DRENPA-666290 format. One record per residue (C-alpha): residue number from 1; residue in one letter; x, y, z. Coordinates in steps of 0.5 Angstrom, whole numbers. Layout:
N
<pt NUM, a, <X, Y, Z>>,
...
% end
This chain:
279
<pt 1, m, <0, 0, 0>>,
<pt 2, s, <3, 7, -2>>,
<pt 3, e, <3, 13, 3>>,
<pt 4, p, <-3, 12, 7>>,
<pt 5, l, <-9, 17, 7>>,
<pt 6, l, <-11, 16, 14>>,
<pt 7, q, <-8, 12, 20>>,
<pt 8, v, <-11, 11, 27>>,
<pt 9, e, <-8, 8, 33>>,
<pt 10, n, <-10, 5, 40>>,
<pt 11, l, <-18, 8, 39>>,
<pt 12, r, <-22, 7, 45>>,
<pt 13, i, <-29, 9, 45>>,
<pt 14, a, <-34, 8, 52>>,
<pt 15, f, <-40, 10, 54>>,
<pt 16, d, <-42, 12, 61>>,
<pt 17, t, <-49, 7, 63>>,
<pt 18, r, <-52, 7, 70>>,
<pt 19, r, <-48, 0, 71>>,
<pt 20, g, <-42, 4, 70>>,
<pt 21, p, <-37, 5, 63>>,
<pt 22, v, <-38, 0, 57>>,
<pt 23, e, <-32, -1, 53>>,
<pt 24, a, <-35, -1, 45>>,
<pt 25, v, <-28, 0, 41>>,
<pt 26, r, <-22, -2, 45>>,
<pt 27, g, <-15, -1, 42>>,
<pt 28, v, <-17, -1, 34>>,
<pt 29, s, <-11, 1, 29>>,
<pt 30, f, <-11, 1, 22>>,
<pt 31, a, <-9, 5, 16>>,
<pt 32, l, <-13, 7, 10>>,
<pt 33, g, <-10, 8, 3>>,
<pt 34, r, <-13, 9, -4>>,
<pt 35, e, <-16, 3, -3>>,
<pt 36, r, <-23, -1, -1>>,
<pt 37, v, <-23, -3, 6>>,
<pt 38, g, <-29, -7, 9>>,
<pt 39, i, <-30, -7, 16>>,
<pt 40, v, <-34, -14, 18>>,
<pt 41, g, <-38, -16, 25>>,
<pt 42, e, <-44, -18, 28>>,
<pt 43, s, <-49, -12, 30>>,
<pt 44, g, <-45, -9, 37>>,
<pt 45, s, <-38, -11, 35>>,
<pt 46, g, <-36, -3, 34>>,
<pt 47, k, <-36, -2, 26>>,
<pt 48, t, <-41, 4, 26>>,
<pt 49, v, <-38, 7, 32>>,
<pt 50, t, <-31, 7, 29>>,
<pt 51, g, <-33, 11, 23>>,
<pt 52, r, <-37, 16, 27>>,
<pt 53, a, <-31, 17, 31>>,
<pt 54, l, <-27, 19, 25>>,
<pt 55, l, <-31, 24, 24>>,
<pt 56, r, <-31, 26, 32>>,
<pt 57, l, <-39, 25, 32>>,
<pt 58, v, <-39, 20, 38>>,
<pt 59, r, <-42, 25, 43>>,
<pt 60, p, <-44, 24, 51>>,
<pt 61, p, <-45, 20, 54>>,
<pt 62, g, <-39, 17, 49>>,
<pt 63, r, <-32, 18, 51>>,
<pt 64, v, <-27, 17, 45>>,
<pt 65, a, <-19, 17, 47>>,
<pt 66, v, <-14, 15, 41>>,
<pt 67, d, <-7, 16, 41>>,
<pt 68, r, <-6, 19, 34>>,
<pt 69, m, <-11, 20, 28>>,
<pt 70, m, <-7, 23, 23>>,
<pt 71, l, <-11, 25, 16>>,
<pt 72, g, <-5, 27, 12>>,
<pt 73, g, <-1, 31, 16>>,
<pt 74, t, <-7, 33, 21>>,
<pt 75, d, <-9, 30, 27>>,
<pt 76, l, <-16, 30, 28>>,
<pt 77, a, <-15, 28, 35>>,
<pt 78, t, <-13, 35, 37>>,
<pt 79, l, <-17, 39, 32>>,
<pt 80, s, <-22, 44, 35>>,
<pt 81, e, <-30, 43, 33>>,
<pt 82, l, <-29, 49, 28>>,
<pt 83, g, <-23, 45, 25>>,
<pt 84, m, <-27, 39, 24>>,
<pt 85, r, <-33, 43, 20>>,
<pt 86, a, <-27, 44, 15>>,
<pt 87, v, <-26, 36, 15>>,
<pt 88, r, <-33, 34, 16>>,
<pt 89, g, <-35, 33, 8>>,
<pt 90, r, <-29, 37, 5>>,
<pt 91, r, <-24, 32, 7>>,
<pt 92, i, <-28, 26, 10>>,
<pt 93, a, <-35, 24, 8>>,
<pt 94, m, <-40, 19, 11>>,
<pt 95, i, <-46, 15, 7>>,
<pt 96, l, <-51, 13, 13>>,
<pt 97, q, <-55, 7, 12>>,
<pt 98, d, <-62, 9, 10>>,
<pt 99, p, <-64, 15, 6>>,
<pt 100, k, <-71, 15, 9>>,
<pt 101, y, <-67, 17, 16>>,
<pt 102, s, <-61, 21, 13>>,
<pt 103, l, <-65, 26, 8>>,
<pt 104, n, <-69, 32, 11>>,
<pt 105, p, <-76, 30, 9>>,
<pt 106, v, <-79, 37, 8>>,
<pt 107, m, <-73, 40, 4>>,
<pt 108, r, <-73, 39, -4>>,
<pt 109, v, <-66, 35, -6>>,
<pt 110, e, <-63, 41, -10>>,
<pt 111, r, <-63, 45, -3>>,
<pt 112, q, <-60, 39, 1>>,
<pt 113, l, <-55, 38, -5>>,
<pt 114, g, <-54, 45, -4>>,
<pt 115, e, <-52, 46, 3>>,
<pt 116, a, <-47, 41, 2>>,
<pt 117, l, <-43, 46, -3>>,
<pt 118, d, <-45, 51, 1>>,
<pt 119, a, <-41, 49, 7>>,
<pt 120, h, <-35, 49, 3>>,
<pt 121, g, <-35, 55, -1>>,
<pt 122, r, <-40, 60, -5>>,
<pt 123, l, <-41, 59, -12>>,
<pt 124, g, <-45, 63, -17>>,
<pt 125, r, <-52, 61, -18>>,
<pt 126, a, <-51, 57, -25>>,
<pt 127, e, <-45, 54, -23>>,
<pt 128, r, <-48, 51, -17>>,
<pt 129, r, <-53, 49, -21>>,
<pt 130, r, <-49, 46, -25>>,
<pt 131, r, <-45, 42, -20>>,
<pt 132, m, <-51, 39, -17>>,
<pt 133, v, <-54, 36, -25>>,
<pt 134, e, <-46, 33, -26>>,
<pt 135, m, <-46, 30, -19>>,
<pt 136, l, <-53, 27, -20>>,
<pt 137, r, <-51, 24, -27>>,
<pt 138, e, <-45, 21, -24>>,
<pt 139, v, <-49, 17, -19>>,
<pt 140, s, <-53, 14, -25>>,
<pt 141, i, <-59, 19, -24>>,
<pt 142, r, <-62, 19, -31>>,
<pt 143, d, <-67, 25, -30>>,
<pt 144, p, <-62, 30, -25>>,
<pt 145, e, <-67, 36, -26>>,
<pt 146, r, <-73, 32, -24>>,
<pt 147, v, <-69, 29, -18>>,
<pt 148, l, <-67, 36, -16>>,
<pt 149, a, <-74, 39, -15>>,
<pt 150, a, <-77, 33, -11>>,
<pt 151, y, <-77, 31, -4>>,
<pt 152, p, <-74, 25, -1>>,
<pt 153, h, <-81, 21, -1>>,
<pt 154, e, <-82, 22, -8>>,
<pt 155, l, <-76, 18, -9>>,
<pt 156, s, <-75, 10, -9>>,
<pt 157, g, <-70, 7, -4>>,
<pt 158, g, <-65, 6, -9>>,
<pt 159, m, <-66, 13, -12>>,
<pt 160, g, <-65, 16, -5>>,
<pt 161, q, <-59, 13, -3>>,
<pt 162, r, <-56, 15, -10>>,
<pt 163, v, <-58, 22, -8>>,
<pt 164, m, <-55, 21, -1>>,
<pt 165, i, <-48, 19, -5>>,
<pt 166, a, <-48, 25, -9>>,
<pt 167, m, <-49, 30, -3>>,
<pt 168, m, <-43, 26, 0>>,
<pt 169, l, <-39, 27, -6>>,
<pt 170, i, <-40, 33, -9>>,
<pt 171, p, <-35, 37, -4>>,
<pt 172, e, <-30, 32, -7>>,
<pt 173, p, <-27, 29, -1>>,
<pt 174, e, <-21, 25, 0>>,
<pt 175, i, <-24, 19, 4>>,
<pt 176, l, <-31, 16, 4>>,
<pt 177, i, <-34, 12, 10>>,
<pt 178, a, <-40, 8, 7>>,
<pt 179, d, <-44, 5, 13>>,
<pt 180, e, <-48, -1, 11>>,
<pt 181, p, <-50, 3, 4>>,
<pt 182, t, <-54, -2, 1>>,
<pt 183, s, <-57, -5, 7>>,
<pt 184, a, <-64, -2, 5>>,
<pt 185, l, <-64, -4, -2>>,
<pt 186, d, <-66, -10, -6>>,
<pt 187, v, <-60, -14, -10>>,
<pt 188, t, <-61, -11, -16>>,
<pt 189, v, <-61, -4, -13>>,
<pt 190, q, <-55, -6, -8>>,
<pt 191, l, <-51, -8, -15>>,
<pt 192, d, <-52, -2, -18>>,
<pt 193, v, <-50, 3, -12>>,
<pt 194, l, <-44, -1, -10>>,
<pt 195, a, <-42, -1, -19>>,
<pt 196, i, <-43, 7, -17>>,
<pt 197, l, <-38, 7, -11>>,
<pt 198, d, <-33, 3, -15>>,
<pt 199, r, <-32, 7, -20>>,
<pt 200, l, <-32, 13, -16>>,
<pt 201, v, <-28, 11, -12>>,
<pt 202, r, <-23, 8, -18>>,
<pt 203, d, <-23, 14, -22>>,
<pt 204, r, <-22, 19, -16>>,
<pt 205, g, <-17, 16, -13>>,
<pt 206, m, <-21, 16, -6>>,
<pt 207, g, <-20, 11, 0>>,
<pt 208, l, <-27, 8, 2>>,
<pt 209, l, <-28, 5, 9>>,
<pt 210, f, <-34, 0, 7>>,
<pt 211, i, <-38, -2, 14>>,
<pt 212, s, <-42, -8, 13>>,
<pt 213, h, <-45, -15, 16>>,
<pt 214, d, <-45, -18, 9>>,
<pt 215, l, <-38, -22, 9>>,
<pt 216, r, <-40, -25, 2>>,
<pt 217, l, <-41, -18, -1>>,
<pt 218, v, <-35, -15, 2>>,
<pt 219, s, <-30, -21, 0>>,
<pt 220, t, <-32, -19, -7>>,
<pt 221, f, <-32, -12, -7>>,
<pt 222, c, <-26, -10, -2>>,
<pt 223, d, <-19, -10, -2>>,
<pt 224, r, <-18, -12, 5>>,
<pt 225, v, <-22, -14, 10>>,
<pt 226, l, <-22, -12, 18>>,
<pt 227, v, <-26, -17, 22>>,
<pt 228, m, <-28, -14, 29>>,
<pt 229, y, <-31, -17, 35>>,
<pt 230, a, <-33, -14, 42>>,
<pt 231, g, <-30, -7, 40>>,
<pt 232, r, <-23, -10, 37>>,
<pt 233, i, <-20, -12, 31>>,
<pt 234, v, <-18, -20, 31>>,
<pt 235, e, <-16, -21, 24>>,
<pt 236, e, <-14, -17, 18>>,
<pt 237, i, <-14, -21, 11>>,
<pt 238, e, <-14, -20, 4>>,
<pt 239, a, <-21, -20, 1>>,
<pt 240, g, <-20, -25, -4>>,
<pt 241, r, <-17, -29, 1>>,
<pt 242, l, <-23, -29, 6>>,
<pt 243, h, <-24, -36, 6>>,
<pt 244, e, <-17, -37, 8>>,
<pt 245, a, <-19, -34, 15>>,
<pt 246, r, <-15, -37, 21>>,
<pt 247, h, <-18, -34, 27>>,
<pt 248, p, <-24, -38, 29>>,
<pt 249, y, <-29, -33, 29>>,
<pt 250, t, <-28, -31, 22>>,
<pt 251, q, <-29, -38, 21>>,
<pt 252, g, <-35, -38, 25>>,
<pt 253, l, <-39, -33, 21>>,
<pt 254, l, <-37, -36, 15>>,
<pt 255, a, <-39, -42, 17>>,
<pt 256, c, <-46, -39, 18>>,
<pt 257, l, <-47, -37, 11>>,
<pt 258, p, <-52, -41, 8>>,
<pt 259, r, <-50, -44, 1>>,
<pt 260, i, <-54, -46, -5>>,
<pt 261, g, <-54, -54, -6>>,
<pt 262, g, <-51, -54, 1>>,
<pt 263, g, <-57, -59, 4>>,
<pt 264, q, <-63, -58, 9>>,
<pt 265, a, <-59, -59, 15>>,
<pt 266, d, <-58, -53, 20>>,
<pt 267, l, <-54, -48, 20>>,
<pt 268, p, <-48, -48, 25>>,
<pt 269, v, <-49, -44, 31>>,
<pt 270, l, <-42, -39, 32>>,
<pt 271, q, <-39, -42, 38>>,
<pt 272, r, <-36, -36, 42>>,
<pt 273, q, <-30, -36, 46>>,
<pt 274, t, <-28, -31, 52>>,
<pt 275, a, <-21, -31, 50>>,
<pt 276, w, <-23, -28, 43>>,
<pt 277, a, <-25, -21, 47>>,
<pt 278, t, <-18, -20, 50>>,
<pt 279, a, <-13, -25, 46>>,
% end
């Protein structure tokens, strides 16, 4: 891997509860270059909160500590909130899981895309409009003029997700964090959205952090995979070699996947071991 765009060292996230602090992420370290890196694991393993921590979006009662979180020559951990506003969207953007809850239901698409542009500099009206139409075309929206005038409820799930991708990419960030971007979509639309992400990341030379619970999807779409369990990265492996995983947790997740022609026997249940959380 060439010089990484992002380096994270010893990321720790805890949430204060009535029963005491709960550690959601424990000592996570990784680097991201101009590549597609997948983060997989069960719900509650710490995938999403790790992505949010990169943008400093973990709010109280959450507490974040990290030794270093370098974006180029900038340590995000030491930036002021004003400094982070210049990073969010402009240098790192995040696609959330479901456009129904991520897009503002009472604002037209044009206004929402315009806000993403205006947050990082003012453009003339004609140039602003041109950029929005061009970005919608880049995410394979055939009638961008109609979509700009629409409200989110007038769009299908796949169309809404494309608008969300366009909104995150219009400021031209260096890194894109995609949190389950296809989980609410049917299989055909999933493939379309993945093809768009693949093309945009490749053409723009971006880094993509792809958060998912779908091991098969990650193994075919990403370059590397980080496997998380109980807030820790227990294995890092090339995506194409995921079937050769050595950690028993990764092997257990793979064994739970149904297979065509695999017979009618019950799927195996993952047998967790206490040592996975500490080793």
